[in-house]
C-alpha positions as CSV (number, residue, x, y, z in Angstrom):
1,X,42.0,27.7,-32.8
2,X,44.3,28.7,-35.7
3,X,41.4,30.3,-37.5
4,X,40.4,32.4,-34.4
5,X,44.1,33.5,-33.9
6,X,44.4,34.5,-37.5
7,X,41.2,36.6,-37.3
8,X,42.4,38.3,-34.0
9,X,45.7,39.3,-35.7
10,X,43.8,40.7,-38.7
11,X,41.6,42.8,-36.5
12,X,44.6,44.1,-34.7
13,X,46.3,45.0,-37.9
14,X,43.2,46.8,-39.2
15,X,43.1,48.8,-35.9
16,X,46.7,49.8,-36.2
17,X,46.2,50.9,-39.8
18,X,43.3,53.1,-38.7
19,X,45.4,54.7,-35.9
20,X,48.2,55.3,-38.4
21,X,45.8,57.2,-40.7
22,X,44.4,59.2,-37.9
23,X,47.9,60.2,-36.7
24,X,48.9,61.1,-40.3
25,X,46.0,63.5,-40.4
26,X,47.4,65.4,-37.5
27,X,51.0,65.1,-38.5
28,X,53.0,68.2,-39.3
29,X,53.4,69.0,-43.1
30,X,56.1,67.1,-45.0
31,X,59.5,68.6,-45.3
32,X,60.0,70.8,-48.3
33,X,61.8,69.2,-51.2
34,X,65.6,69.9,-51.3
35,X,66.4,73.0,-53.1
36,X,63.8,75.5,-51.9
37,X,65.1,78.8,-53.6
38,X,66.0,81.7,-51.5
39,X,63.8,84.9,-51.7
40,X,64.7,87.2,-54.5
41,X,65.5,90.3,-52.3
42,X,68.0,88.1,-50.4
43,X,69.6,86.9,-53.6
44,X,69.9,90.5,-54.9
45,X,71.7,91.4,-51.6
46,X,74.1,88.6,-52.2
47,X,74.7,89.8,-55.7
48,X,75.5,93.3,-54.3
49,X,77.9,91.7,-51.8
50,X,79.7,89.9,-54.6
51,X,80.0,93.1,-56.7
52,X,81.0,95.2,-53.8
53,X,83.7,93.1,-52.2
54,X,86.5,93.4,-54.8
55,X,85.4,96.8,-56.1
56,X,85.4,98.8,-52.8
57,X,87.8,101.3,-54.3
58,X,85.0,102.4,-56.7
59,X,82.3,102.8,-54.0
60,X,81.9,104.7,-50.7
61,X,83.4,102.6,-47.9
62,X,83.1,104.8,-44.7
63,X,80.0,105.3,-42.7
64,X,81.5,107.8,-40.3
65,X,81.6,105.2,-37.5
66,X,84.9,103.9,-36.2
67,X,85.4,100.2,-37.1
68,X,82.2,99.9,-39.2
69,X,82.1,100.2,-43.0
70,X,79.7,99.7,-45.9
71,X,80.7,96.0,-46.4
72,X,80.1,95.2,-42.8
73,X,76.5,96.7,-43.1
74,X,75.8,94.7,-46.3
75,X,76.9,91.4,-44.6
76,X,74.7,92.3,-41.6
77,X,71.7,93.0,-43.7
78,X,72.2,89.8,-45.7
79,X,72.4,87.8,-42.4
80,X,69.3,89.5,-41.0
81,X,67.5,88.8,-44.3
82,X,68.4,85.1,-43.9
83,X,67.2,85.0,-40.3
84,X,63.9,86.5,-41.4
85,X,63.3,83.5,-43.7
86,X,63.0,81.5,-40.5
87,X,65.1,78.6,-41.8
88,X,67.0,76.5,-39.3
89,X,70.8,76.9,-38.9
90,X,71.1,73.6,-37.1
91,X,73.5,72.1,-39.7
92,X,76.9,73.4,-39.3
93,X,79.4,73.9,-42.1
94,X,82.3,71.6,-42.6
95,X,85.7,73.1,-41.4
96,X,83.9,75.1,-38.7
97,X,86.2,74.0,-35.9
98,X,89.3,74.9,-38.0
99,X,88.0,78.3,-38.7
100,X,87.3,78.9,-35.0
101,X,90.8,77.7,-34.2
102,X,92.3,80.2,-36.6
103,X,90.2,83.0,-35.0
104,X,91.5,81.9,-31.6
105,X,95.1,82.2,-32.9
106,X,94.5,85.6,-34.4
107,X,92.9,86.7,-31.1
108,X,95.9,85.4,-29.2
109,X,98.3,87.4,-31.5
110,X,96.2,90.5,-30.9
111,X,96.4,90.0,-27.2
112,X,100.2,89.7,-27.4
113,X,100.3,93.0,-29.2
114,X,98.3,94.8,-26.5
115,X,100.3,93.3,-23.7
116,X,103.7,94.0,-25.1
117,X,103.6,96.9,-27.6
118,X,100.2,98.7,-27.5
119,X,101.1,101.7,-29.6
120,X,97.9,102.3,-31.6
121,X,95.0,100.3,-30.3
122,X,92.5,101.5,-32.9
123,X,94.8,100.5,-35.8
124,X,95.5,97.1,-34.3
125,X,91.7,96.6,-33.7
126,X,91.1,97.3,-37.4
127,X,93.7,94.8,-38.5
128,X,92.3,92.3,-36.0
129,X,88.6,92.8,-37.3
130,X,89.7,92.6,-40.9
131,X,91.6,89.3,-40.3
132,X,88.4,87.7,-38.8
133,X,85.7,89.4,-40.7
134,X,86.4,88.3,-44.3
135,X,86.5,84.6,-43.5
136,X,83.0,84.9,-42.1
137,X,81.8,85.3,-45.7
138,X,82.4,81.6,-46.0
139,X,79.7,81.1,-43.3
140,X,77.3,83.5,-44.9
141,X,77.3,81.8,-48.2
142,X,77.0,78.4,-46.6
143,X,74.0,79.3,-44.5
144,X,72.1,81.4,-47.0
145,X,72.4,79.1,-50.0
146,X,70.2,76.1,-49.7
147,X,69.8,74.8,-53.3
148,X,72.0,73.9,-56.2
149,X,70.2,76.4,-58.5
150,X,71.1,79.2,-56.2
151,X,74.7,77.9,-55.9
152,X,75.0,77.9,-59.7
153,X,73.7,81.5,-60.1
154,X,75.9,82.8,-57.3
155,X,78.9,81.0,-58.7
156,X,78.4,82.5,-62.2
157,X,77.9,85.9,-60.6
158,X,81.2,85.6,-58.7
159,X,83.0,84.6,-61.9
160,X,81.4,87.4,-63.9
161,X,82.7,90.0,-61.3
162,X,86.2,88.4,-61.4
163,X,86.2,88.8,-65.2
164,X,85.1,92.5,-64.8
165,X,88.1,93.0,-62.5
166,X,90.4,91.5,-65.2
167,X,88.8,93.8,-67.8
168,X,89.7,96.8,-65.5
169,X,93.4,95.6,-65.4
170,X,93.4,95.4,-69.2
171,X,92.1,99.0,-69.5
172,X,94.6,100.2,-67.0
173,X,97.5,98.5,-68.8
174,X,96.4,100.0,-72.2
175,X,96.1,103.4,-70.7
176,X,99.7,103.1,-69.5
177,X,100.6,102.2,-73.1
178,X,103.6,100.2,-72.0
179,X,104.7,97.0,-73.8
180,X,107.7,96.5,-71.6
181,X,108.0,96.3,-67.8
182,X,108.1,99.6,-66.0
183,X,107.9,99.4,-62.1
184,X,105.4,102.2,-61.7
185,X,103.2,101.2,-64.6
186,X,101.7,97.9,-63.4
187,X,98.0,97.4,-63.5
188,X,96.3,96.7,-60.1
189,X,92.8,96.6,-61.3
190,X,90.2,97.4,-58.6
191,X,92.7,96.3,-55.9
192,X,94.6,99.6,-55.6
193,X,95.4,102.9,-57.0
194,X,99.0,102.3,-57.9
195,X,101.5,99.5,-58.7
196,X,102.0,98.6,-55.0
197,X,99.1,96.2,-55.1
198,X,99.8,94.7,-58.6
199,X,101.2,91.4,-57.1
200,X,98.0,91.0,-55.1
201,X,95.9,91.7,-58.2
202,X,98.0,89.0,-60.1
203,X,97.2,86.4,-57.4
204,X,93.5,87.2,-57.6
205,X,93.5,86.7,-61.4
206,X,95.6,83.5,-61.0
207,X,93.1,82.1,-58.5
208,X,90.0,82.8,-60.6
209,X,91.5,81.4,-63.7
210,X,90.9,77.9,-62.1
211,X,87.1,78.0,-61.8
212,X,86.7,79.6,-65.2
213,X,88.9,76.8,-66.7
214,X,86.9,74.1,-64.8
215,X,83.7,75.6,-66.2
216,X,85.0,75.4,-69.7
217,X,86.2,71.8,-69.3
218,X,83.2,70.2,-67.6
219,X,80.4,72.2,-69.3
220,X,77.8,71.8,-66.5
221,X,75.1,73.5,-68.5
222,X,74.4,71.1,-71.4
223,X,71.4,73.1,-72.7
224,X,73.4,76.3,-72.6
225,X,76.5,75.8,-74.8
226,X,77.1,79.5,-75.0
227,X,78.1,79.4,-71.2
228,X,81.1,77.5,-72.2
229,X,82.1,80.1,-74.7
230,X,81.6,82.8,-72.1
231,X,83.9,80.9,-69.8
232,X,86.6,80.7,-72.5
233,X,86.2,84.5,-73.1
234,X,86.5,85.0,-69.4
235,X,89.8,83.0,-69.4
236,X,91.1,85.3,-72.1
237,X,90.2,88.4,-70.2
238,X,91.7,87.2,-66.9
239,X,94.9,86.1,-68.6
240,X,95.2,89.5,-70.3
241,X,94.6,91.3,-67.1
242,X,97.2,89.1,-65.3
243,X,99.7,89.9,-68.0
244,X,99.4,93.7,-67.3
245,X,100.1,93.2,-63.6
246,X,103.7,92.2,-64.6
247,X,103.6,89.8,-61.6
248,X,106.2,87.0,-62.0
249,X,104.7,84.9,-59.3
250,X,101.2,85.2,-60.8
251,X,102.6,84.1,-64.2
252,X,104.0,81.0,-62.6
253,X,101.0,80.2,-60.5
254,X,98.7,80.6,-63.5
255,X,100.9,78.4,-65.6
256,X,101.1,75.6,-62.9
257,X,97.3,75.6,-62.2
258,X,96.4,75.5,-65.9
259,X,98.9,72.7,-66.7
260,X,97.6,70.6,-63.8
261,X,94.0,71.0,-64.7
262,X,94.7,70.2,-68.4
263,X,96.8,67.2,-67.6
264,X,93.7,65.5,-66.0
265,X,92.1,65.5,-69.4
266,X,94.3,62.7,-70.8
267,X,97.6,61.7,-72.4
268,X,96.9,63.8,-75.6
269,X,96.7,67.0,-73.6
270,X,99.9,66.2,-71.9
271,X,101.7,65.9,-75.2
272,X,100.2,69.2,-76.4
273,X,101.3,70.9,-73.1
274,X,104.9,69.5,-73.5
275,X,105.1,70.8,-77.1
276,X,103.7,74.2,-76.0
277,X,106.2,74.4,-73.1
278,X,109.2,73.6,-75.3
279,X,108.1,76.3,-77.8
280,X,106.9,78.9,-75.3
281,X,108.8,81.7,-77.1
282,X,106.3,81.3,-80.0
283,X,103.2,82.1,-78.0
284,X,104.3,83.8,-74.7
285,X,104.5,87.6,-75.0
286,X,108.2,88.6,-75.2
287,X,107.6,91.2,-72.5
288,X,106.5,88.6,-70.1
289,X,109.6,86.4,-70.8
290,X,111.8,89.4,-70.3
291,X,110.0,90.2,-67.0
292,X,110.7,86.7,-65.7
293,X,114.3,86.9,-66.9
294,X,114.8,90.0,-64.8
295,X,114.9,87.8,-61.6
296,X,118.6,87.1,-62.3
297,X,120.8,90.0,-63.2
298,X,124.5,90.6,-63.9
299,X,126.2,93.6,-62.3
300,X,129.0,95.7,-63.8
301,X,131.6,93.2,-62.7
302,X,129.9,90.3,-64.4
303,X,128.6,88.7,-61.1
304,X,125.2,87.1,-61.3
305,X,122.8,88.2,-58.7
306,X,119.1,88.4,-58.0
307,X,117.1,91.6,-58.5
308,X,116.4,93.9,-55.6
309,X,112.8,92.8,-55.1
310,X,113.8,89.1,-54.7
311,X,116.8,89.9,-52.4
312,X,114.6,92.1,-50.2
313,X,112.2,89.2,-49.6
314,X,115.1,87.0,-48.4
315,X,116.2,89.8,-46.1
316,X,112.8,89.9,-44.6
317,X,112.5,86.2,-44.2
318,X,115.8,86.1,-42.4
319,X,114.6,88.8,-40.1
320,X,111.4,86.8,-39.4
321,X,113.6,83.8,-38.5
322,X,115.5,85.8,-35.9
323,X,112.2,87.1,-34.5
324,X,110.9,83.6,-34.0
325,X,114.2,82.6,-32.3
326,X,114.0,85.6,-30.0
327,X,110.2,85.4,-29.3
328,X,108.9,82.0,-30.2
329,X,105.6,82.8,-28.7
330,X,105.1,85.5,-31.4
331,X,105.7,89.3,-31.6
332,X,102.0,90.1,-31.9
333,X,99.5,91.0,-34.6
334,X,100.5,93.8,-36.9
335,X,104.0,94.3,-35.4
336,X,106.3,92.8,-38.1
337,X,106.7,96.1,-40.0
338,X,107.6,98.0,-36.9
339,X,110.1,95.4,-35.6
340,X,111.7,94.1,-38.7
341,X,114.6,96.6,-38.7
342,X,115.5,95.6,-35.2
343,X,116.2,92.1,-36.5
344,X,118.2,93.0,-39.6
345,X,115.3,93.5,-41.9
346,X,114.0,96.5,-43.8
347,X,111.9,98.9,-41.8
348,X,108.1,99.2,-42.6
349,X,108.4,96.5,-45.3
350,X,106.0,93.5,-45.3
351,X,107.4,90.0,-44.9
352,X,106.2,89.2,-48.5
353,X,105.3,85.7,-47.3
354,X,102.1,85.2,-45.4
355,X,103.3,82.0,-43.7
356,X,106.5,83.5,-42.5
357,X,104.6,86.6,-41.4
358,X,102.0,84.5,-39.4
359,X,104.7,82.4,-37.8
360,X,106.6,85.5,-36.5
361,X,103.5,87.3,-35.3
362,X,101.3,84.3,-33.9
363,X,104.1,81.7,-33.2
364,X,105.0,78.6,-35.3
365,X,102.3,76.7,-33.4
366,X,99.8,79.3,-34.6
367,X,101.1,78.8,-38.2
368,X,100.5,75.1,-37.8
369,X,96.9,75.6,-36.9
370,X,96.6,78.0,-39.9
371,X,98.1,75.4,-42.3
372,X,95.5,72.9,-41.1
373,X,92.7,75.1,-42.3
374,X,94.4,75.8,-45.6
375,X,95.0,72.2,-46.5
376,X,91.5,71.3,-45.3
377,X,90.1,73.8,-47.8
378,X,92.2,72.1,-50.5
379,X,90.6,68.8,-49.5
380,X,87.1,70.4,-49.4
381,X,87.3,71.0,-53.1
382,X,88.6,67.6,-53.8
383,X,85.8,65.9,-51.8
384,X,83.2,67.8,-53.8
385,X,84.9,66.8,-57.0
386,X,85.0,63.1,-56.2
387,X,81.5,62.9,-54.9
388,X,80.2,64.8,-57.9
389,X,82.1,62.4,-60.3
390,X,80.4,59.4,-58.6
391,X,76.9,61.0,-59.0
392,X,77.5,62.4,-62.5
393,X,76.9,66.0,-61.3
394,X,78.9,68.2,-63.7
395,X,78.3,71.4,-61.9
396,X,79.6,69.8,-58.7
397,X,82.6,68.7,-60.7
398,X,83.2,72.2,-62.0
399,X,82.8,73.7,-58.6
400,X,84.9,71.2,-56.8
401,X,87.7,71.0,-59.3
402,X,87.7,74.8,-59.7
403,X,87.9,75.4,-56.0
404,X,90.6,72.8,-55.5
405,X,93.0,74.5,-57.9
406,X,91.8,77.9,-56.8
407,X,93.0,77.0,-53.3
408,X,96.3,75.7,-54.7
409,X,96.7,79.1,-56.4
410,X,96.0,80.8,-53.1
411,X,98.5,78.7,-51.3
412,X,101.2,79.5,-53.9
413,X,100.2,83.2,-53.9
414,X,101.0,83.5,-50.2
415,X,104.5,82.2,-50.5
416,X,105.9,85.2,-52.3
417,X,103.4,87.7,-50.9
418,X,100.8,88.2,-48.2
419,X,97.4,88.6,-49.9
420,X,95.6,86.3,-47.3
421,X,94.8,89.3,-45.1
422,X,93.5,91.3,-48.1
423,X,89.7,91.3,-48.0
424,X,89.4,92.6,-51.6
425,X,91.5,89.7,-52.9
426,X,90.2,87.0,-50.6
427,X,86.6,87.9,-50.1
428,X,85.2,86.1,-53.2
429,X,87.5,83.1,-52.4
430,X,85.7,82.8,-49.1
431,X,82.3,83.0,-50.9
432,X,83.4,80.2,-53.3
433,X,84.4,78.1,-50.3
434,X,81.0,78.6,-48.6
435,X,79.3,77.5,-51.9
436,X,81.6,74.5,-52.1
437,X,80.7,73.4,-48.5
438,X,77.0,73.8,-49.3
439,X,77.3,71.8,-52.5
440,X,79.0,69.0,-50.6
441,X,76.1,68.8,-48.2
442,X,73.5,69.0,-51.0
443,X,75.1,66.0,-52.7
444,X,76.2,63.9,-49.7
445,X,73.1,64.4,-47.4
446,X,70.0,65.4,-49.3
447,X,67.8,64.5,-46.4
448,X,69.7,66.7,-44.0
449,X,69.7,69.5,-46.6
450,X,65.9,69.3,-46.9
451,X,65.6,69.4,-43.1
452,X,67.6,72.6,-43.1
453,X,64.8,74.4,-45.0
454,X,62.4,73.8,-42.2
455,X,61.6,76.9,-40.0
456,X,63.7,76.8,-36.8
457,X,62.0,74.7,-34.1
458,X,59.6,73.1,-36.5
459,X,58.9,69.4,-35.7
460,X,60.3,66.9,-38.2
461,X,57.8,64.9,-40.3
462,X,57.1,61.4,-39.2
463,X,59.2,58.9,-40.9
464,X,57.3,56.4,-43.2
465,X,56.6,53.0,-41.6
466,X,59.2,50.4,-42.4
467,X,57.9,46.9,-43.2
468,X,60.1,44.5,-41.4
469,X,61.0,41.2,-43.0
470,X,61.4,39.5,-39.5
471,X,59.7,40.2,-36.2
472,X,61.6,42.4,-33.7
473,X,61.9,39.7,-31.1
474,X,63.2,36.2,-31.7
475,X,64.3,34.7,-34.9
476,X,61.0,33.1,-36.0
477,X,59.9,33.0,-39.6
478,X,56.6,34.9,-40.1
479,X,53.4,32.9,-40.6
480,X,52.1,32.8,-44.2
481,X,48.9,34.6,-44.7
482,X,46.1,32.9,-46.6
483,X,45.0,34.0,-50.0
484,X,42.0,36.3,-50.1
485,X,38.8,34.4,-49.6
486,X,40.5,31.3,-48.2
487,X,41.0,30.3,-44.6
488,X,44.2,28.9,-43.3
489,X,44.5,25.1,-43.2
490,X,44.3,23.6,-39.7
491,X,47.4,22.6,-37.9
């Protein structure tokens, strides 16, 4: 009886194996390996988007259509090219709910404007569109990039364009020929035609100092040592361009970011930083020291006071506080400049603090939602850095660490100004964020990342059979099979 039972089970197993082979012949093709490269035309379009975003001042921008510009069309063509590849968009990027929450708050502020003070609908609509459009670049880079190789090449392209912007600021500063601060001779790079946008340019350079420094520290391309030297050269160019903006906040942000990144390298670096800080007058340009010292001045009566630029900011912040007390639900999008004089501020002057501005226009609750996204972006870079450290992925470390401190620079840059709504300044930041989110997925869920390369609607490949150590039902030890050529012993 035991022999007959064993033979019956053997025949059943052989039949199951035959069925499995037959099913495998009709099964859909296996999923492509993670890292399927994007088509070359699509990558070239992304390169064009990267180059165009901060350099719009040098290219045509208008298409003659209200509310539609060249950058909008480039993004549309990139997205249509991505859809044409047929890859699934089932996997959603991290932070998606927070982005949509921010869009909802901005829409609410726009609605408040139209209900209470609809003076120029078309201008308000352009401000609303700009506030929502540029963060969408985060989604474009997340969905289009599907491999670490593409993430690397696009990251290097972004940093190259940032260095090019720094070189433009150097040329502008040298053309001015000034070695001391002059209010109307401040370099703005590609971010404006005069000194009015120099502070925003300074924030851009301070932000992109971080990923370049991370690239030099982590050296993700072991077989390309020259890349590290290019990164160091880029740091020098960015720092020089930042100097010619004469932006005190940018000087401070760049110093804080660089110090924090270097401290992580060990105690010896901390000692070197302390020595350098105590002897800053030996290496910091004298003109930069004098520019920072101008924050505090002494009038003709010997009374110490702050310079006009600093005091005007406090005036605007006080006016914003009174706005919030009067209308805690918000005054509406794009209305601060028009209403600031009614609350003791300076007419037609920006709040010079993005968080104060957003709280006044979209309510303190709206600001809270906004801050959730900002700090989530900070944690996104940190998550990529930590996961890459566990996996020994040096590119992931450079990208994650660079984006973490880049976000810190962005947070600090919006305390003394309002560059968050500037697409030329923030566009490449959103692109880096999208690359960071994709890198996190590639490292954390390689199987899900591979499935994302399947055409939309394609069936998933059959999972390989799993050999179970114990039967599904009951807690019974499996019977021992006889050796080949031997029958089981009776009993």
